[in-house]
N, C-alpha and C positions, 0 to 999 in steps of 0.2 A: 857192576859190582864195584862197589866203593873202595877208598884208598886203605881204609880200615880193614875191611874184609879180606882186601890182597895181601895186605900185611901179616893179618892173624892165619891166612893159610900158609903163606911162606914161613913162617916161624914154625906152624906145626909140622911141616914138611921138613924142615930142618931138624926138628927134635925128633921126628920119626925116625928121620936116618941115624941120629945118634943113640936111638932105641936099639937099633940093629946091632950097634957096636956092643952095646951094654948087655943084650940078650945072654952072652955066655957067662955073664959073671953076675945076673939077676939073681939068682939064690941068696949072693952076700951084700950087694948095693940095693937091692929093690927097694926097701922103704925111703931110702935117701933119694934114689933117682925120681919115685912118684912124688916126694914132697918136692923136689926142685921143679919137677914137671909142672905141679899143678899151682905153686908159685909164680913161676914162670908164665905158663899161659894165663892167668888170672892179671899179671901185672899188663902183660904187653898185648892183650886182647882189647884193651882200651887205653892204652897209655898216651896216644896222642890227644886224646879230649882231656884228659888230666893235666897234661902239659900245657894244652892253651889255656887253661885256667891260671897254672902257675905263672907263665909268663905276662898275663893280663895284670895278675896280682902283684909281681914283681914289678912291672912297668908302673902301675899304681903307688906301690911303695916307695920306687924311686924318685916317682915325681911328689909324692909326699915328702920325702926327705929332703928334696931340694925347697919345696915351699915352705917347709917348718925351717929350715935355715934363714931362708929369706924373712920369714915372719920372726923370727929372733933376733934377725939383724936390725929389723924395722921396729920391733919392740924396744932395741937398745937405744937406737936413734931417739924413738918417741920419748923414752925414758932422758935423754939428754935434753931435748926440747922442754919438758917438765919441769927439770932442773933449770934451765936457762930461765923460763917464764917466770918460775918462783923467785929466782934472785932478781930479775928486773921488777917484779911486783914489790920486792924488798926494799930497791933503791927508790922506787915510785912511791912508795908509802913513806919512807925516809925523807924524800924530798918534798913531797906533800906535808908531813909534819912541819919540816923547817919554815915551807911557805905560811903555813898558817901561825907560826910562831912569830915569823917576821912581819907580816901583816898585821898581828896584835900590836907588835913593837911601834909598827907605822902608824896605827889607829892611836896608841898612847902619845906618840910625838907630836900627832896633829891637833890632838886635844892641848898639849902645852903649847903648841904654836898659836893656837887659836886664842889660849888663855893669854898669852903674852902679848897678841894682837889687842886684846881688849884692854889690857894695862897699859900698852903703848900709847893707844888711842887717848885713853884717859890722862895719862901724864903729857900727852902732845896738848890736851884743851886746858890742862891746869896751866902749862906752859904758855898757852896763847892767851890766857887770863892774865896772868902774870905781867906778860910783855905788853898787853894793853892797858894794864894800871900804870905800868914804867914809863908807856909811852905818854899816858894823859899827865902822868907826875911831871914827866919831861918838859912839859909844855908849862909849868911854873917854873919861875925863875927860882935861882938857889936864895936870892934875897929873901924873897914870898915864903918859901918853905922854913927858911930861918926864922922869919917873922911868927910863923903859925906854930913853930916849936916851942916848948917852954923854956928850952935850955940851950945851948950848944951842944950838950950830951945827947940830947933828946933827937937832936938832928942827926948827929953819927949815927945814931942806932938806926934811924930810920934808913940812911942810904947804906949801912952795913946790912942790914936785915934784907934789902931789897936786892942786894948783889948776891947774898949767900943763898937766897930763894932761887934765884935765877939759875946759879952755877948749880945747885942741888937737882933741879928739873933737869938742866942740861943733861949732867951725870946719869940720873935715872934713865932719860929717853935714850941716851948713847948704848946704856947697859942692856936694856929692854932689845932694843934695835940689834947689839952684838948677839946676844943670848938667841934671839929668835933666827938670825944667819947662821948660828950655829945648829939650832934645830933643824932646820931647812935642809942644811947640808946631811943632816945625818938621814933625815926624812929621803933625801934625793938619793942616797947611800942604799937604803933600805930597799926602796922602789926599784933600782938599778938590780940588786941582788935577786930580788923576788921575781924580776924579769926573766934574769938569766936561769933561776931555778926553774921558772916554768917552761922555758926554752928546752932546759934538760929534760923537763919532765914530759915535755911533747915528744921528744927524742927516743925517751925511754918507752913510752906508749907505742910509738911505732916499730921500734925492735921488738917489743912483746907481741904486739899484732901480728908480725911475720913471724914470730915463732909459733905462736898458735895456728897460724895457717898452716906452717909446716907439718905441725903436730896433727892436725886434722887430716892432712893429706897422708901423711904416715900411718895414721890409724887407719885410714880408708882403705890403704895397700894392704896393711896387715890383716884387717877385715875379709879383704877379698881373698888373699892365701888361706886364712884360717877356714874360711868357707870352702875353699877349694879342697882342704885336706877334710874338712867335714865329708863333704861330697864324696871323695874318693874313697874315705874310710867305709862309707854306707855301700859304696860300689862293692868294696873289697868283700864287705859282710855278705853281699848276695853272691858275688864269685866263690866265696867258700863254701855257702850253702850248696850252690849248684855244684862245686866241686866235690861235695860231699856226696850230694844225691848221684853224682857220676860214679865215686867210689864205691857208693853202696850197690850201684848197677853191675858194676864191674866186680866186684866181688861177691855179689850175691846180698840178699838181707842180711843184716846182724844175726849171727848164729847165737843158738843159746850156750852151745860150748861146753865148758868143764862143769859137769853137774855138780861139782862143790864151788862153784862159784868164786874160781881163785883164792878157795881158803877163807872167804870172806865170813865172819862168825855168824852164826846162826841166828842168837839173838838179836844181831842187827838186820839180818836178813829177813827174818820171817816177820818182823814188827812192820808196822805202818810206815812208809816213807814219812821221813822228817819228823817222827815221833820220839826218837830217841837220840841223844848227843853222843857221840862216841869219846874214846880217851883223847881225842886232839880237838875237842871243841867242836866238831861238824856234825851235821844232820846224817843220821843212817841211810844207805841207800842213794847216797848222792856220788857222785864220780869223785869228789876231794877225798871223800871218807873211805871208799873203796882204794884209791891210790895211797892213802896215807898207811892202810893196813897191809897192802902189798908191801911199802918200804919197810915198815915194822917186821913184817914176815921176812923179807928176804936179807936185810942188813942188821935188823936186831935193835933199831933206833929209828924213831920219827920224830923231828923237833915238833915242840907243840909252838904253834903261830898265833897264839892267843884267840882260837876261834876263828880263823880268817878263813872263811868258807870258799870265796869265790876262786876258781881254778885260774883266772886270768892275772891274781894278786900272787901267784905263787913263784914265779921267775923273781918278782922284786922280794920277796919273802926269802928264796933260798940265795940270792945275793947278799943279803943282811946276814944271814946265817953262814956266809961262806962256803956255800955248797955250789959246785960250778955248773955253769948252765951251758948251752951252746946250740947248734942248728945240725948236728952231725946225728943221725939216729943210732941209738945203741940199745942192745937187749937190756931189760931188767933196768930201765930209766923210765922216766915218767914223761910224757909227751903233753905239752900244752898245747891246745887249739885257741889261738886267740879272737874266738868269734863271739860276738854280739857283747853285751854288758859281763854277763859272768864267766864265759870261756867254756872250755871243756877238758877235764883231765882224764888221761889213758895210761894204762901200763903196757909198757912195749915187751911182748912176748918173743917177738923175732923180728928179725931185719933180711931183706933179701939180700941175696949176694952183691946186688949191684947199689944196695942201699936205697933205692928209689921207691921202694914201698916197705911197709913196717905192718905186723899182725899185731893187733893191740886186744885186750881184755878190758872191759868198762862197766861202769854202772850209770844207768839214767841216761844212756845216749837217745832212748825214745820218750824222755820226758816223763816217764811212769815209774822210774825205779828199778828197772830190770836189768840183771845183767845180761851182756851179749859179748861176742867175739868178731872181729872183722877185718880184713884187708884194707889199708886206705894209704894214699900217697904221703911218702915223708916229708914232702916239702911244706914250707910255711909254719912249720910247728916248732916251738920252744922245748929242747929236752934238758932236763933237771937230772944230772948225773949224782944220784944218793949215796953211790958207791965210790965217789971220787973220781 
């Protein structure tokens, strides 16, 4: 005899003892007692199994919460690394442009230096020719030059021209030499500046590489956490499916229940599933269409959420509409089971005394668009309190 059977028998024994006390007033309280017995028996008969799923789901959800927090922190770090990389790239680009500009200036200066060098070489050649001529003329005596001149004025003019030419050439050579020195100084300064800028660029490239490595490492860690969250969500989905199967086993197969199908309008109920759009923009005989009708029927108003048909979106829609939500089961609320891509919406007909199970009515639990009722665990669901 397993633990579950022993526990069930113990509970049934306790219930029998309680029933002996109740027998004397059975006529007055019999319906209430039988309801309590049925709910309690159904719930306790397999609570251990349902709780096992809840514990595993909660453990995975807690792990996901930690992983999500770590993933968010890593995403923030990755964003800061990306910002740093972008800022460094801007500086690198700015330096690169400055280097290009300075290199162009250096090239222009080099052309000017080369041109001045050519001019300097030419002037030196001219000066050399003049010096040679003056030297040759210096070998002729003043008397001979005077004799070859037409007159004294001609002699003076020759001497003056020779001296002026020599001075002019010397001045030109000195000017070109000085200008070349200045250009070379500017060239040296530019080359030094370019060298410094290239050094700065190398440092920025190194810093950017480090930031890129940190970014890659951070994104890798984030991807690991995200993958773990995805795997856990998949496992949670499997556990919820197994839990649902266990709940169905505990409470029996979903019952046809209310022959009036919770008051769901006949024109929606009798039509083919998904062939009509209800007043809230949802397809007929879907879980959300039925719960929307129950809210309207119970509270007189159901918000139009723009035809948002997936149950899993309802808690967010409710929050935006100012409708409270929570995890505490409450009768006449909408229970959202966040399973799979669509989720599932149910109308809470009643809650067990200890709050651990709920009795729900619903549509399309069987994916065939049918109405049904059943007992399920209250854990792991989000409740929307349309009544405030």
